[in-house]
N, C-alpha and C positions, 0 to 999 in steps of 0.2 A: 244634237240628233241628226241623222243623216238626212239630206234632202234627195227626193226622188223626182222624176219627171212625170211618173204616171200614178204615182201614190201620195198620200198624205198621211203622216202619223200625228195623233193629238191627243193630249191629256187634257181633258175639258176641265176637270178640278184638280187644283194643286194638292198633291200627297195622296191622289187617288190612284188605287191599283188597276183601275179600268183605263186602257187605252183605246182610242179609236184607230182603225186603219182604214182609210178610205181610198177607193177606186177614184182617180183624178183626172178624168178627161171627160167633165161633163158636157161641153160641147159637141162630143161624139157619143153622148150616152155611156161613157165608159167603155167604149169598145177597147178590146184587149189589143194592145200594140206589141211589136216585136220585142221592145225595151220591157214590157211588161213582165215578160217570161224571165227576165234576168232580175228585174227589181223585186218582184214579189218574194222570191225565197230569201234575198238578202234582207227584206224588211222585217219578214217573219223570224228569221235568225237573230237580228237586232233585238227585237221585242222578246224572243224566248231567253235570249241571255241577259236581258236587263232585270235584275231582281227586284226592281220597284214595280214590274209589270206582273199582275195576278191573272188577268183575263183580257182577252183581245176582242174587240167588237168591230166585225168586218162590214164595212156599208160603202154606199157610193155618193160622191158629191153630185149635186145637181137633182135633175127631176127622176133619174133611173139608177138602178143598182147596176146592171151591165147588159149592154145590148149583144154580147158576144164577141166573138173574135173580128178583129178590123179585117175586112175582105183584102186589104193591101198587104196584109201578113200573108195570106195565102198566095197571093200573086207573086210576091218577091222570093217566098220560099220555093215556089215552083221553078222561078228561075235559078235561085241558089243551087238547087241540088243538081242542076240538068249536068248530064255527062254524056260521052259518045257511048260509053257502056252502060247498058240498061241495068246491069247487076249493080254497079257503083251509084248510078242514080237512085235505086232502090235502097242501097245501104243508106247512102247520105239522107234520105227522105226519113228513114227508120230512126236515126240519130236524132234529127231535128224533133219528130213527133216524142221520141223518148225525153228529150230535154224538156219539152213543153208539159209533158205528163209529171216529171219530177218538179218543176215549178208548183204545180197545184198539189201535189202530194206533200208539199213542204208544210201545208195546213195540218196534215196528220202527223207529221214529224215533230211539228212545234209541241213542246211539253205543255204549254199553256193553252187552256181551252180558247178555242175560236168560235164565237157566236156571230151568226149571220143575221144583219137586220136589213130587210128586203123591202125596196119601195119601187114602183114604177116596174120597168121591163126587167126581166131575169131571162135571157135568151141564151140558147146555145151554150158557148163558154161560161156563162153566168150561172148555168145550172150545173156544169162541171165544178165550178167553184163551191158552190153552196152545198153540194154532196158530200164534198170534203170536209165541210165544218162539223163542230160537235152538236151544235144547237142551231136551230134556225127559227127566226120571227118573221113576220110580214105585215105590211099594211093591207087593208080591205082592197085597194085598189091596184096591188102588186098583180102583175101577170107573168106567167112562165110558159117556155115553150122548149122542148127538146128539138131544135130547129134544123140540126145537121141534115136530116133525111132531105129537107128542102133544098138544100145546097150540093146534093148529091155525094155527101160525105156520110160514113160511118162514124158516129161519134167516137173520138178517140182519145179523150182527156180525162175520162174518169166516169161519166154518167151511166154508161151501159155496165160498168163493174159495181158501182155503189148504189144507184137507185133501186134496183130490185130489193135489196135488204131493207130499205127505207119505206117503200111503198108497196111493195111485194111484186113478184115476178110478171104477174099478168098485167098489172097496172103500168108498170116499166114498160113492157113490151108494147102496149097500146099507145102510151104517150111518145114512144121513140119511133114507131113506124108511122103514126100520124102527123106528127110533128105540131099537133093542135095546141091552140092557146088555151089556157086555164088560169082562173083567179085564184086570189087568196083564200076564199071559202073552200074552194075545191082543194087547194094544196093542205089545208087543215084537215080536210075529211080524208084525203089521201095518207096523211102523216108526214108530209113533205116539211111541214112546218109545225110548231108546237103550239102557237098562238098567232091570232090575227088581230090586229089593232085598227081604231078607227081611222088614224092619221099618222103621219111621219112623225110629228111632233110627240104624240101620246107613246108611239112606239120607242122613239128615242129615250124618253123618260123611263119608261116601265122596263125597257131592256137594259139601260144602265143600272137599274136599281136591281134586276136578276143578277147582273154582273157584279155587281158590288157584294151581293150576298154570296156568290159563289167564291169570290176573291177573299172573302171573310174566313173561308174554312181553311184547315191545315193544307199547306201548298204542298206537302207530300202526299196526304190523301187525295187532292185535287188532282195532281199530275198522275199519280198512281192509278186512279179510277180510269181516266182517260187511256192511259196505256194499255191498262187490261182489258178494256172493253175492245180497244182496236184490235188487239192481239187474239182475242177470244172470237172475234168475228170469223176467223180462219182455222178455229180449233174445234175439236170436239168439246162436249162437256167435260169429259174427264180430263182432257188435255188442258182445257182452260181452268179447271180447278187446280191442276197441278202447277200451272204458270203461276196463278195468283198466290198459291202457297208458297212457292220459290220467291215471288217478289215480296211478300209482307215477312218472309224471313230474313230479308235485307234490311226494311225500312220500318216494320210494325213498331218496334221496340225504340221510339224517338222521343225527343223532347216534346214534339207536339203531341204525344199521346198522354203525357204526364200533365201538359197544360190543358189539354181537353177535359180530363178527368177532374182535375182541380177546379177549373172554371165551372164545370157542371154541379159539383159539390158546393162551391162557394156562391152558385147562382149569379155568375158575372159572365161578362163577354171575354172569350178566349183572346190571347193576343200570340200569334205566332211569328217566328222569325222567317225573314224573306228566304227564298229559295234562288 
């Protein structure tokens, strides 16, 4: 398995379809480096293409999930895009931003479900990351902030686009304009996370169990559900229904369907081929 400077991939149990992807700069509270934006989509692609992977749990090594983008990245990017021509400076900066956006959108492009397990700080770019994830859980002491406004930045890596559909437009506007810190209990109340756990150890145990449960389902149904939900986000109901009809016309009549029906009739656990 490929090694990364800013990330760590761990399969905690042999033969388990659940793989952990850790942000791995604990001494810097997992601040996002320039290398992260190259490594992250590569890591997700490798996990997506690995047939042994059913579900990915995204977490952070150390005491925090992610403290946001490393400010050194902003400083170096500012120098890197400079040109005597204002137009070319702007075009270079746009390309830099688009590349960083694509790195986080890789979570949505990954066919396998990505579950965020959040503890400690989840600030700025950390919120960009978790809003791209399919399911989110956190500890009681986790804290969140859409921090960019305090750095004179309009958040540009996905939070402003994804957060409103998760917590509602009004709540997203308030959080983004104030940059205020809020804790796990409020994150649950807002709908940002599905469940809150008393400690990281409890969260890790419970989230692994949830991921194992998802991974035990038909991989065609799991990846299809993710793809259809993401696509339907940008469609009308009629368009979404048409899309899922087309999707299922291609994959519904599968060996997985036969196995699921047989297992149900025989009152046994189904076994599905890897994807």
